[in-house]
C-alpha positions in Angstrom: 0.0 0.0 0.0 1.1 3.6 -0.5 1.5 4.4 3.1 4.0 1.5 3.5 5.9 2.5 0.4 6.7 5.9 1.7 8.4 4.7 4.9 10.9 2.2 3.6 13.8 4.4 4.4 15.3 2.8 7.5 18.6 0.9 7.7 19.2 1.0 4.0 22.2 -0.3 2.0 22.9 2.0 -0.9 24.5 0.4 -3.9 26.8 2.7 -5.9 25.1 3.7 -9.1 26.6 2.1 -12.2 25.0 0.8 -15.3 24.4 -2.9 -15.4 26.4 -4.9 -18.0 24.6 -5.8 -21.2 24.5 -9.6 -21.4 28.2 -10.2 -20.4 31.4 -8.5 -19.4 34.1 -7.7 -21.9 36.8 -8.6 -19.3 37.8 -11.7 -21.4 39.1 -9.3 -24.1 42.4 -7.5 -23.9 40.9 -4.0 -24.5 44.4 -2.4 -24.5 45.5 -4.6 -27.5 44.4 -4.3 -31.1 44.7 -7.0 -33.8 43.9 -6.7 -37.5 42.5 -9.6 -39.5 42.4 -9.5 -43.3 40.2 -11.9 -45.2 36.7 -12.8 -46.4 33.4 -12.7 -44.5 32.0 -16.2 -44.2 29.1 -15.3 -41.8 27.3 -12.2 -40.7 24.7 -13.0 -37.9 22.3 -10.1 -37.2 20.9 -11.4 -33.9 20.7 -10.5 -30.2 22.1 -10.2 -27.7 25.2 -9.8 -30.0 25.8 -9.8 -33.7 28.7 -11.9 -34.9 31.0 -11.8 -38.0 33.2 -14.7 -39.0 36.2 -14.0 -41.2 38.4 -16.5 -43.0 41.7 -14.6 -42.9 45.1 -13.9 -41.5 46.4 -11.7 -38.8 48.4 -8.8 -40.0 51.9 -8.8 -38.5 51.7 -12.4 -37.1 54.3 -15.0 -37.7 51.8 -17.5 -39.0 50.4 -16.6 -42.4 47.9 -19.4 -43.1 44.2 -18.4 -43.2 42.0 -19.4 -40.3 38.4 -18.6 -39.1 38.2 -15.6 -36.8 35.0 -14.8 -34.9 34.2 -11.2 -34.1 31.7 -10.3 -31.5 29.8 -7.1 -32.1 27.2 -5.3 -29.9 23.5 -5.8 -30.0 21.5 -4.8 -33.1 20.0 -1.7 -31.5 23.5 -0.4 -30.6 24.8 -1.3 -34.1 21.9 0.6 -35.6 23.2 3.8 -33.8 26.4 3.4 -35.8 24.4 3.1 -39.0 24.4 -0.7 -39.3 21.6 -2.8 -40.9 21.2 -6.5 -41.6 22.7 -5.8 -45.1 25.9 -3.9 -43.9 28.1 -7.0 -44.5 27.6 -10.0 -46.8 29.3 -13.3 -47.2 32.2 -12.9 -49.7 33.0 -9.4 -48.7 36.8 -8.8 -48.4 37.5 -6.7 -45.3 40.1 -5.7 -42.8 38.7 -6.0 -39.3 40.2 -4.4 -36.2 39.4 -5.3 -32.6 40.5 -6.5 -29.2 41.6 -10.1 -28.9 40.5 -12.6 -26.3 43.0 -12.9 -23.5 43.2 -16.6 -24.2 45.7 -16.7 -27.1 44.4 -20.0 -28.3 41.0 -18.5 -29.2 40.4 -16.7 -32.5 37.8 -14.5 -30.8 37.8 -10.7 -31.1 35.7 -7.8 -29.8 35.0 -5.8 -33.0 35.9 -2.1 -33.3 35.8 -1.4 -37.0 35.6 -3.1 -40.4 37.3 -1.6 -43.5 35.8 -2.4 -46.9 36.4 -0.8 -50.2 38.4 2.0 -48.5 35.5 2.8 -46.1 35.5 2.4 -42.3 32.4 0.7 -40.8 32.5 1.4 -37.1 31.0 -1.2 -34.7 32.2 0.5 -31.5 34.3 3.5 -30.5 33.7 5.5 -33.7 31.2 8.2 -34.8 27.5 7.3 -34.3 25.1 7.7 -37.1 21.4 6.6 -37.6 19.0 7.9 -35.0 21.7 9.2 -32.7 22.3 12.0 -35.2 18.6 13.1 -35.3 17.8 13.4 -31.6 16.1 16.7 -30.6 18.4 18.3 -28.0 15.9 21.1 -27.5 13.0 18.9 -26.5 11.9 18.5 -22.9 9.4 16.4 -21.0 6.7 18.1 -18.8 4.9 14.9 -17.6 7.6 12.2 -17.4 6.8 10.9 -20.9 9.5 10.3 -23.4 12.4 8.0 -24.3 15.0 7.9 -21.5 18.6 6.5 -21.6 20.8 5.9 -18.6 23.7 8.3 -18.0 26.8 6.0 -18.1 29.4 6.1 -15.4 32.5 4.1 -14.8 33.4 0.7 -16.3 30.8 0.5 -19.1 32.3 -2.5 -20.8 33.0 -4.4 -17.6 36.8 -4.3 -18.1 37.3 -5.1 -14.4 34.1 -7.2 -13.8 34.7 -10.7 -15.2 31.6 -12.9 -15.5 33.2 -15.8 -13.6 33.9 -13.7 -10.4 31.2 -12.6 -8.1 31.9 -9.5 -5.9 28.7 -9.4 -3.8 27.7 -6.0 -2.4 24.2 -7.1 -1.3 23.4 -7.5 2.4 22.2 -11.1 2.4 20.4 -13.5 4.7 21.9 -16.9 5.4 19.9 -18.3 2.4 21.2 -15.5 0.2 24.8 -16.1 1.4 24.4 -19.8 0.5 23.7 -18.7 -3.0 26.7 -16.4 -3.1 28.9 -19.2 -1.9 27.6 -21.5 -4.6 27.9 -18.9 -7.4 28.0 -20.5 -10.8 28.4 -18.1 -13.8 26.9 -20.7 -16.1 23.6 -20.2 -14.4 23.4 -16.5 -15.6 19.7 -16.2 -16.7 20.6 -13.7 -19.4 22.6 -16.5 -21.2 19.3 -18.3 -21.4 17.5 -15.2 -22.7 15.4 -14.8 -19.6 14.2 -11.1 -19.5 15.7 -9.0 -16.7 13.7 -8.1 -13.7 14.3 -5.2 -11.3 16.7 -3.7 -10.4 18.8 -5.1 -13.4 16.5 -3.7 -16.1 16.7 -0.2 -14.6 20.4 0.0 -15.2 20.9 -1.5 -18.6 22.6 0.6 -21.4 19.4 0.5 -23.4 16.6 3.2 -23.4 13.1 2.8 -22.2 10.0 4.7 -23.2 7.4 6.0 -20.7 4.0 6.7 -22.1 0.6 7.6 -20.6 -2.0 6.0 -22.9 -4.8 6.9 -20.5 -5.4 8.9 -17.3 -5.3 5.7 -15.1 -2.1 4.1 -16.3 1.5 4.5 -17.3 3.3 2.1 -19.6 7.1 1.5 -19.3 8.6 -0.2 -22.4 12.2 -1.3 -22.3 14.1 -1.8 -25.6 16.1 -4.8 -24.4 14.0 -7.9 -24.7 11.0 -5.6 -25.4 9.8 -5.9 -21.8 6.7 -3.9 -20.9 5.4 -2.8 -17.5 2.0 -1.3 -16.7 1.7 1.1 -13.7 -1.8 1.5 -12.4 -2.6 5.0 -11.3 -6.2 4.3 -10.2 -5.4 1.7 -7.5 -4.5 2.4 -3.9 -3.2 -1.1 -3.2 -2.4 -4.3 -5.0 -5.6 -6.3 -5.7 -5.7 -9.9 -4.6 -6.7 -10.9 -8.1 -3.4 -9.5 -9.6 -1.4 -12.4 -11.0 2.2 -12.6 -9.8 4.9 -12.1 -12.5 8.7 -11.6 -12.8 8.0 -7.8 -12.9 5.3 -7.8 -10.3 2.2 -5.7 -10.1 2.8 -1.9 -10.0 0.7 1.0 -8.7 1.8 4.6 -9.0 1.0 8.2 -8.0 2.5 11.7 -8.3 3.9 13.9 -5.6 4.6 17.2 -7.4 7.5 16.6 -9.9 8.1 13.1 -8.4 6.5 9.9 -9.8 6.2 7.1 -7.2 5.9 3.5 -8.2 5.3 0.6 -5.8 5.6 -3.0 -6.9 4.8 -6.3 -5.3 3.4 -9.7 -6.2 6.6 -11.0 -7.8 7.3 -14.5 -8.8 10.5 -16.2 -7.8 13.2 -14.9 -10.2 16.7 -16.4 -10.8 19.3 -13.7 -9.9 16.4 -11.3 -9.4 18.1 -9.3 -6.7 21.5 -9.2 -8.4 24.2 -11.5 -9.8 24.0 -14.9 -8.0 21.2 -13.9 -5.7 17.6 -14.9 -6.4 14.5 -13.0 -5.6 11.5 -14.4 -3.8 7.7 -13.8 -3.8 7.9 -11.6 -0.7 10.0 -9.0 -2.6 8.6 -5.4 -2.8 10.1 -2.4 -4.6 9.6 1.4 -4.6 10.8 3.6 -7.5 11.0 7.4 -7.1 11.5 9.3 -10.3 12.2 13.1 -10.0 11.8 15.1 -13.2 14.4 17.9 -13.6 13.2 21.5 -13.8 14.4 21.7 -17.4 12.6 18.4 -18.4 15.7 16.9 -19.8 16.6 14.3 -17.1 15.3 12.0 -14.5 16.8 11.0 -11.2 15.7 7.6 -10.0 15.9 6.1 -6.5 15.0 2.4 -6.3 14.5 0.6 -3.0 13.9 -3.2 -2.7 13.1 -5.5 0.2 13.2 -9.2 0.1 13.3 -10.9 3.6 14.0 -14.3 2.0 17.3 -13.2 0.5 18.2 -9.7 1.7 18.9 -8.9 5.3 17.9 -5.3 4.9 16.5 -3.0 2.2 18.7 -2.0 -0.6 18.7 1.3 -2.6 20.0 1.8 -6.1 20.3 5.2 -7.8 20.4 6.1 -11.5 20.1 9.1 -13.7 18.6 9.2 -17.2 18.7 11.7 -20.1 15.8 12.4 -22.4 16.4 11.0 -25.9 13.6 12.8 -27.8 13.1 11.5 -31.3 14.6 8.1 -30.7 12.4 5.1 -31.6 13.0 1.9 -29.7 14.5 -0.8 -31.9 13.5 -4.5 -32.2 15.3 -6.7 -29.7 14.5 -10.4 -29.7 17.0 -12.6 -27.8 18.2 -15.7 -29.6 19.1 -18.5 -27.2 21.8 -20.0 -29.3 23.5 -16.7 -29.9 23.2 -15.8 -26.2 25.8 -18.4 -25.2 27.9 -18.2 -28.3 30.5 -16.0 -26.6 31.4 -18.9 -24.3 32.8 -21.1 -27.1 33.4 -18.7 -30.1 36.8 -18.8 -31.7 37.9 -22.1 -30.2 39.7 -24.4 -32.6 
């Protein structure tokens, strides 16, 4: 109920705000080293969570000169679209020179793609000038009612350079049951590698935009680009009805306090790693989101508080800031299960 939501401020653990990693860390790549592979494209896979390019070619400057298959991991298709990519950007048979960061395991022909050169033209996959929608955003626009497309303001280690997937550094205050999960951490159980949509708080910190709309006076719709997840916030309900069906994203009610949008959510189902990496979430979980709209209408400051007595020993608060991306249209994002685990074995030979 609303009265309970407003008082969850005692004995909090505040988690430092940082964007969540998209799908997996890039710590397996040596981001300070660049290799160049010259050859012919044998595969261009336009799928999510990552596109892949395979090149039959040779490494420039290497002692061995015989051709071999090299797998390049790119970003997701929405991110590539910001750089001007389409499903037709590369084709089998294209002769290219590809540059990127190699896997730290020298036995793997696996590279994090930076740029492809073809016919004298650079096609940037990461680190270069953005094109597409990113060049047509309306910087003068503002939101007066929270509606719009919002993107998280990045801070710190965006690529996860220092956050390898196989190491858990737990910052959550956990119960004995939660600690048992931390002690038994297994990176292979990462739900994102099985294309399971993110719950909260993970979905709130991803490097993908979300759109907030108000299709009617009694509800708000939050639609997230990644996995095309959608939430409905009921503005005409004072509490969570008994008939509301539990779900991974729960049941949400909302209200306004001046320039602050409050959202309270409960009726969650059990979610694997629903509280954070390695720590599940239970059906007793409740959350409160507090969105403050800046006076200029160009940014949101969000404070998120969650309680889960089954796994968390006290409430946890996460903070994020978002910028208005007026004019951006959410891109299609459908996670492919086979592609989602491809990074685990790509480039092995």
